[in-house]
N, C-alpha and C positions, 0 to 999 in steps of 0.2 A: 567347592566354588570350581565352576569352569574356569580354565585358563585360555579359553578363548572367547571372544565377544557372539557369536554366532547369530541367528536372524535378529533385527531390531529395528528400530525405528530411531531417528534423530531426535526426535520431537513430538508433542501431541499439542491438540488444541486444548485452551486452560481457561476461556469464557466461563466453560460448562453448558453442557447439551440445551439448557432453558435458560441460557444466558444468566445463571445465578450471578457471577460475578459481576458482572454490570448493573444487576440492582442493586447487588450491595455495597458496589461501590459509590453509585448515586444515592443512596438512600444515606450513606456514610457523610459523602460529600454536603448533602443538605440537612446534615445534624438530626435525622431521624433514627439513626442509630447509633450505635458505640462502636469504638475499635474493636473490643473483645467478640461482637456478632459479627464485624467484617472476618477477622481471624477465623471466627469458625465455619462461615462459610467456606472460606479459601481453604482450612483443613479438610473440609469433607470432599471438596473439588480434588484435592491433592490425592487424599485417598482412594476416591474411587478411580482414579486414572492409574493409580497404582496397581491396584487388583485388577482392575479390567486387562490391563496389558499382561500383567503376570498370569491371569488365566487365560486367556487367549493363546497362549502357548510360544510367547517370545523367549529367546534364549536369554537375551539382555534389556531390562527396562531402563530409559533415561529417566534419570531423577534430576532436581533443581532445575526444572521447566517452567514451573509456576511462576506467576508475574501478577503482582498487583496492576501494574501497569505497562513494563516494557523491560525486556531483557538485557539492552545496553543500559538503561538506568539503572538497573540491580547490578551491574559491572561495575557502574562508577560508584555506587553506593556501599557496595563489599569492599572496594578498595581504597576507598575514602577518600574520592576525587570530586567533593562536595564543594561548590565554589562558596567562598565567605560570604558573600550575599544572602544563601540561604543559611547557613549557621548563623548568623545575626540575626533572624528573626526570632529565636528563642524556644522554636518548636520543637515538640517530641519528635522521636526517629520518623514516625509515618507519616506526619504531616509535614516534617521538612522533605520527606520523599516526594509526597505530593504537592509540594509547593515548587519542588523543579519541575515535574511531570506539567501542571496547570497555572503556575503563577498563583500569586495573590494579590490583593489590592497596591501592597506597595513595593512588590517586585515580580517582574515577568517572568514568566516560565525560560527552561532551557530553549534554545531554537529545535525543530521538531523537520525533518525528512523525511525520504523513503528510503527502506531496508532493500538497498540494491535494487533490483528492476521487480520488488514486487508491489502489491499496493497496502503493505504492513509501513506503520510509521516508527520510527525510533526517536529519543531524545537524542540531542548529540552533546556528548560530555565536553567540558571546557577544561584542559588541559595547560597549565605554564610553564615557566621555569619553578615556580614555588611550591607547585603541586607536591606534598608530601603523600607518598602510598603506603596503607597499611591493611591490615585484615580489621576493616573498621566495624564489618558486618560478617556473622558467622553462620548464615543463612543456609548457604552449600551443605554444609557440615550439618546443622541442626535438621535440614532436610533429611541427609542420609541417612540419619539415626532414627528420626519419624517414620520413615519406611521400614528401617529395619526392625522397628518395635510392631509394626504389621507383620512382618514375615517375608518383606519384600526387599530386597538385595539390590538397589537401583545403582547404575552408571551415573552420577552427577556430570552435569551438562554447566559448562562455561563458555561464553565468549572467550577465544583466543586472546593472549597479549596485543599481537600482530593486531588483529582485526580491530581490536577497541580501540587501539590508538591511532589508527588509520581512520576509522570513523569519528574520531574529536576532531575538534576544531582549537588552535590557539586561544587560549584564555584572553579576555579583554585586558591590555597593557604589556603584552608579551614583547619581546624586543622584535624587531624587524628578523627575519630567517629562521626563528623559532619555529620549530614541529612537535607536535607531540610526541612523534616517533623518536625524537631526541631523549625522552624520558624511559626508553624500553630496558634496560638494563636494570634500572630501578623498578618498574614493575616486575618484571622478569624473578626478580628478587622474592616480591613477595607474594608471586605466584607461586615460587619453589615451597613458602610457608604453607602457603593454604593446601598443597599438596600435600605436604609433610602431615598435616591437620588430619586430611581425609583420609591417609594411610593409615594411620595411629587410630581412627575412628571405624575402620575397616573396609574402607573402598577397595575394590579389588581393580576397578577400570573408572577412570575419569576422560570425558570426550572434551577438546578443545575444540572449538568451531573456529574455522577460519575462511570465509569464505568471498573474504577481502582479496584471494589470489586466486578467484574465478574471473577477476579483471586482469586490465593491463598493470604490469607493475616495472619499478626499474632495478635495475641491478643494485642498487641499494637497498632496497626492500627486500629483496630476495636475499641479501648478504643478513640481512636482519632478520630474516627468518630462519635463515641457517644458525643464526648465534643462538638466537632462543633456544629453541628446540635441540640444538646442542647441549646446552646449559639444561634444559628441563630435562632430556631423556636421560642424563648421567648423573643426575642425582641420586644418593645411594638410598634413601628412603621414601620412595613415592609409588603412589597406584600405577599399572601400564595406563599409557597413554594413546587412545584414540585421537588422531586429529582427523577432521571432517571439514574437506571442502566440498561446498554444493553452490548452484546458481550456474554451475557451467564448468568448462574444461579447465585444471588446474594449469595446465602449461608448464612453463620452466619450473613452477613450484612443488610439482610432481618429484622431479628429479632431486630437489632440494630436499623433499620430506622422505623420499625414499631411500636418502643416502644418512637419514637423522638415527637417531638412537631410539625412536619411538616403537611400538610395538605393532600399530596398528592403522591404517588409513582409510576412512571411509571417502569416496569418490560418486561425484553425480554422472550417471552414464545414461538420463533422460536429458538434460539441458547439455550436459558434456559428452554426448555418445559418440563423438570424435577422438576422444583419448583412448578408447578399448584398445588400439593396434599399439600405441606407447605404453601400455601398462606393462604389456607383456615381454616387453623389452628394457623396463625401467630398472636402473641398477638398484639394488638395498630392497626390493621387494620379497624378494625369494626369502627373507627370514621375517616377513611382516604378516598380520592379517589383511587381508583385501575385505572392507566392506562395501561390496556392490550395488549402488543404489540403482537399483532397478525397478522399484515400483512409484510411480510420478509422484511427490508430495504437493505439488502445485496445481494438479488438474484433478478431473473428477472422472475419467474415463476408466472403464474396466482395465487391467494390465493384461496386454497378449502375453501370457505364461509362457506359451510355446516361445515364443521370441525371446523372452527373457531368460528362459533356460538355456538356449541357445549360445545368448550371449556369457552367461556365467559359464557355459563349457568352455570357452574359449578363453577364460581366466584361470582356467584350471590349472597350476604347476608356475603360474607367473608369480604366487606367491604361498607362503608359509599354509596358509588355510585362505579359503574364499568364501566368504558369508554373506548373506542377502541383506538389504536394507532398502529404507526408503531414500530418493534422491535428495531429501533437506528434511527438514522439520514437517508434522504434518500441521502446524499451526496455521497453515494457508488452506487448508480444506474444512468444510464442514463437519461435525462429528459422525452421523449415523445414517445412511440412506434409507434404512428401515421406518425412522420417522417422518416420512415423505408418503404420505397414504394417499394423497389426489394427484401426485404428478403421473401422467401418461405411461401404463406398464411397461411400454415396449423403450421408450426413452429411459425410463429407470433402468432395466433391465442390464441399460450397458455403461451402469455408473458405479463408483467405488468411492463414498467418502471414508472419512479417517478409521471406522471399526475394519470396514471391508479391507482397507487398504493393509492393515495390520493382519487380518486373515491370509491376503494375497503375501507378503512376506511368508507369514509363517507354510503356507505352502510350498514356496519357492525352497526354504530353506529344509523342508524335509525331502522334497524330489533332491536336492543337492545331496542330504546327508543318508537318503535311505532308499533313492530311486524313486522314477517315476510311478510305479507299479502303488507306492504307500499313498498316492494323492492321485489315483486315474479318475477319482469321481470328481474333485474338484479342478482339474484340469479339463475335464469333458465338458463342464459348465461353463467355464472361462473362453473354451474355445468354441463355443458354441454362440455366446453372447457377442464375440468378437465380430462371427461371420454375420449375425443377422444385423449388427449396423451397417457393416460394410456394406451391406446389399440391399439396404432399406433404401425404399424410391423416394421415402417421405424428406430424403435429406437433399435431394436435387429438385431444383424449378427450372425449367428451360427456358421459361420468359425471363426469368433473373438470368442467366448465364448469357442470353441474345444480348441484353440491354447491355450488359458488362462488356462484351465482346464487342458492340458496335461504337463504344466510346472514342472519341479522337482527342488529341492534347487541346484543342480549344475550347472542350467542355469543362477544362478545369482553369480558365482564366478569366478575369475581369477586366475591365478599361483599366488605366493606369491611377494611380492613388490619387495625384493632384486633381484630375479631373474628378474623381468621386468626392474627394473632401470639399471641392468647390458646390458641387450639387447637394452633399449633406447640411453644407452648411446654411445654404438659404433655404433647406426644406425644415430643420430642426429649429435653427436661430436659437443656439445656446449659449449661456455667457462663459466667459473666461472660465478655467476650473470648474468644468460642468463635476456635479455631484451626482453619484447613484448607488446601487448596493449590488451584489453579485449574483443575485435573483431570489434565495429563499429565505423566506420570514422565520419566526420562530413557529415550530409545529405544536402548539396548543393539546391539553388533554382534549380539548373539547373536538378538536380536529381529528385525533386519535382516536376516539371515542367515535365518531362518526363513521370512521373509514372501516375502523371494527363491526359496526353495526351494521354496514354495507352488507360485509363479508358474511356475516351470520345471519341477514335475513330480515332483521328486526326493524330495519328502513327501507323504502325502497328507492331507486334512482333517483327519482326527481326529488324525494326529499331530500336526499345527501346533495345532490347538485346544489339546492337551493343552501343549504348549511356553507358549502364550499362557496359560494357567490357572496353570502354573509362575511365571510372572512375575507375574501378578495376585498370588498368594499371596505371593510377594516381598515386593511392593509394599503389600501388606495388613498384612504381619506389622514392616516397617519403620515404617509409621507408627504402629502401637501400640506399639512398643517407643520412638519418638521423642515420644508422647503427646499426639499429634494428636486435635482432637474429633469432627469430620467428615470421613471420608474419601474417598478415590478409589480407583478400583480401576487407576488409571494409562495406561489407554488403550495398551497395547501392542501391539495388535489393530489400530490406526489407522494409514494412512499419513501423515493429513492431516486437519484437522478439518472441510475442507468436501469435500475427494474423497472421503473415505470414506464421509459419506453420499450422496453423486450416486452412487454404484458400486452403491446399494440400492433407489434409485429412478427410477421410468419418466419421461423426458424426456431424461437425460443422458446422454453418452458421457463416455468420460476417454481422455487421451491416456498416452501410452507417453515420450514426450520432450518434451512441451510444456511445458518450465521457462522461468520467468519469474522474474528478480529481484525479492525482497521489500526486501533493504537486506542489503549486506555480502554474504556468504558464502552469507544465507539464500535459497533459492529454493522456488518451490511449482510446483505444475502444474495450474490453474486448469481446472475441468471445463467443458464444455461444454453448456450447456442450451438445448436446440434444440425442444424439444417440452412440450405440457402434461405438468406435475408432478405425481406421486402416489407413495405408499408401498405398494407390494404386501402387505409383511409386516414384522413387527418386526426392527429392527436390533439394539441396543443391550441389549436387555432378558435375555439368557443372559449376558452378561458383567455384569450389574450384579447380577444375583440370584445368579451365582456367589461374587463379590467379598463381597456382603451375607450368605452363609452363610459365611463365613470368620470374622465378626467380631459381637460384639455393639453396637460403635459405628454410627451412621447411615453408609452409603453414599451419596454423591450419583451418581444418574445423570447422564450428560454428555452432552449435546445442544449443535447449532449451531444459531444461530437464522434466521429466513428471510432478514434484511438480510443477513446475513454470507455467506449462502450465496449470494446474488445477486451481494454485492460482490466476493466472492472468486471467482466463476466468469467465464466469457464468457457473456454471457445475450441470449437472443434479441432481436432488435430489431424484432419486426414485430406486437407488443401492447404496450400499457402495461406500465412497470413495476411499478405498482401492482396488476395481475393477473395477472401473475405470481409476485408477494408473498406475495398469499393462496392460490395453489396450492402453494407452497413452505409457507407456515406451515400449512395443514392437515395436512400429509403429516407434520409436526414434532407437529401438536397429537395426531395417532395414537398417535406414539412417546411423548410424555407418556402419555396415558391409558395404555397399555400398559406403561409401568414402575410405574405407579401403581397398578394390579392386581396386579402381581407384588411388589408390599411395598416399593417403593421410595418414603420419605419424602419425599426431598429431593431435586430437579430442578434440575441446573444448565441453562439455554438461554443460551449465549455470544451476546452481539451486540457483539463488539469494531470492527464494521464501522459502527456506527450512523453515527458522527459521518463516518466517510470518504464517504457515498455524499451527505451534504449538499450541495445546490446551492453553486455559487461566490456565486450573487447571491441576496439577501435575499430578491427580492420572488420566489422560486421556493420558499423555506423552508417556509412553511405548508403547501403541498400536499405535498411531499416526506414531513415529518414526521408528518402525518396518516396517509398511508397504511404508511409506518414502524411506527409505534407499534400502531397497529390490526393489522399481522401478527404482530407479536410477543405482543400481547394475545389474538390468535385462537390461536397457538401455544400458549399458557399458560394458557386461561381451560376451565371446566367438569370442574374437579376438587374434590376436599376441601377445606375451609380448611385443614384439620391438613397437607397437604401443600405444603411450603413450596420456593418458586421462587426460586433464584437465576439471576442474570445476572450477566457479566462483559464490561466495556469497557478498553480500553486504547491506550496511545500516541496519542492524539488531543489537539485544545485542545478542551474540553468545553464553553466559554461557551456556545456559540450552542446547544446540545442539551441544556441543562440541566432546563429544562421538560420536554423530551421523555424525558428520565430518569426523571422524577418520574412521568411519564403511562406508562411501563411498566409500573408498578404491579409491579415485583418484589418480593418480600418482602426482599430481601437483595442489594446491588448489589455487587460487587467493582470495584475501579478502578485503574488505574494512578496513583501518588503518588510513588513513592521518588525517583526522578530529580528533580519537580517538588518535593520536601519538603511535600507534603500541601498544596499550593495549591488544589487542585480543592476541598477540603471547604469554604473559605471560601464557592466558587460555589454549593455545592449546599445550605449555610447560607442563603443569599440568599434563594433561592426557597423554603425552607420544607421541603427535603427530611427527612422524618420515619421512614423506615424504615433497615431493617439495612444499613450499609455496610461494607465491606472495602477501606480503602486500601492500596494495597500497601507493604508495609515494606520489601521488599527487591526491587532491581531484577535479573529475572532473563537479560536481553540483555547484561549484561557477565559475565566469567568470576571476576569478584572476588567474593569470599565478604565480606560485612558483621560486623562483631563484633557481638555482641549488646548492648554498651553503644547502638551507633550505630541498632541497631533499637528499644532502648527510647527513646530520645530521639525515635524517630519516632512511639513510639505514644505518648508525653506529650504530643508536637504533635497528634497525631489527637484524643487524649482532652480537649483544651483546643477542640476544634471540635466534637466528637462525643459525647454522654452514653456511660457504659459500656455500657448495656442495650441499645445499639441497634450499637457497634464490632465487628465481626470483625478477626482477625488471619489475613492471609495474602500470600502473595510477589504481584507485580505481574503476573504470568503464570503459562503453562503452564511445566514443568520439560523438557520434551521435547529441547530443543536443549542440555542441562547433562549435565555426568558425574554420576553417582553420588558421588562423593567431595565434590565441592562442594556436591550437592546436600543431602546429610546434613548437612554441619557448619553450610551455612545455616540449614536447618530446625531442628537443633538450638539454633541462637543466636537462631531466632525464636521456639522453645517458651522457652528461658531468659529470654528479655526478658519475653514476657508472664507468667509464673509471678514476674519481681521487681515487674513493675506492678500484677498483681491485687490483692495486700495493701494496697495504697494505695487502694483503690477504696473502701473501708468496708462 
């Protein structure tokens, strides 16, 4: 075994190159296959990944990176942090795990939120004073042995103890002032036990991920980091420890970890490039291995290998060994660009997915160890691709740039809210507690088949359009029957809320197989934004006006906002994000104006990723929020007072962007609130939010259907915080991933609850 880590990646995609895990999970959840069949799919995926990474030439292969749902949930289960309500269900181990992730009819799931500033979602552990940690699941050890039996020595990867506790929330009933970090000493003792078991099993290295320290941390949290790694690093019998910090600059934590007795640190030199100078002067690194995260684990552009090597060269001598790695896990990028056979060849030549990024790491590692002559061919190919992209005329559109350059501050402003509110009340005539949904309705098998048939040419555009119209009419009639007040067309024609729009805009390309895990079995195909953005023609107007023509009730036009389009795409890195945001905003603005001109009086511009893109360091918040808010306001300004603008935000901690939500100046904001039981409304009240708000009254990410009484309780809790004249009633999010049977029942219960509460309003 090598005494150093050498070239490596911090993690790898796990859903399967053809989404094998997604299909296996959904088959098991639908009781169409057994647990053994699910485990066999998982085993094959793990095996294929280990062998692929070994055969690619990595010096060290990460292990224990597979998950049936989420790595933070896995950590909670590993250390026994399973709330009693799930233990009491009496389910087997696997189904208890899925109950925590998805809920069951009697028990809601754990809260879900975004993994730092990515589009990946994790399950929030619940830790209380009575939580008893233990090695309750030995998957990390079993996974190491499984790989060893195949001839692959892996480096087990675990969420680090600090990050695990900092991402957790106090369990219900915990005393005031209790924080999960209060349990650190107990948890570290159990980590020590697991490290001893891994050492006994033959693991030479273990990776502990501590991305929480790429964000601002208090002195007490830094002291806790010091204490934990002093203790773990001082264990007599343990594997060598690689502590991985990613998603930004480790700041003061770099010095803390440098002074600890761990053997190696991995640092993100893509998102945290400013730390390069400090690395050369940080005390304690001289006796450690430094894994330089030079290959971007979150975006899909080929690495400038010459630039990366120059950075690596500046680090030589600052540590005992300098190795090359990815900036973070490759979980956030697709598997293999070679699976894309239809993408524009020139754009494809600029791309590197997970498999290609592994090759880049190997190339950089060889260049450091053997000299650049050993990889001259690879370096030349990378150099040519980088130069071709930099000089490509197709990435620049002078008309788009001239339009952005001519913008004035008033172009991002509407009339005062009070004026708009009166005009909208007169135009719409809605009751108190108006009911609506967030936009999408279930995508049925027939809808998906029709889309596939259009793609493969077995039906023509006219036939496809009629099938979508039939589905829209079904959705409109259902909503009328349910008694909803503001309707939606259901979005059957849309494959995804971002990809759909990107396919109609200049400056984007889409992939056929570029799937990335969002959470559990939910996968997305982020479009690739490579050039200046514009909208040549209307995208949604025909569908919206058709739906509006079927009913006398208002139908919302449904759009995705500029920040979310950026956040859920792979975005060009050759100009400031703020400039790209303005371009996307003006394309959406054109669509808003066309909807209004076509008679659509309510337009929803969704920004669920507003919080997601917020930088992890507070010093960078102001700049981001200014351009994020401006881009939304550009997209939604220049219209009549009577046109009502909605927006939607979901599954994030909103505290840091509460003021920005106010500044968006939407007439109505719908927001995730069911899992957190309306907690976000207190935050909104604290900053004087005075516009319409629709806190979600049921969680659509779980298959359970809430009873009307449960929704009634949530509505009354919302009314305690928001006056009835500003309160809307809606689900947490779109209904695309659910089935019609559960959706119809849940919405009927929502309407029943609303009708029960309305008479009490006076």
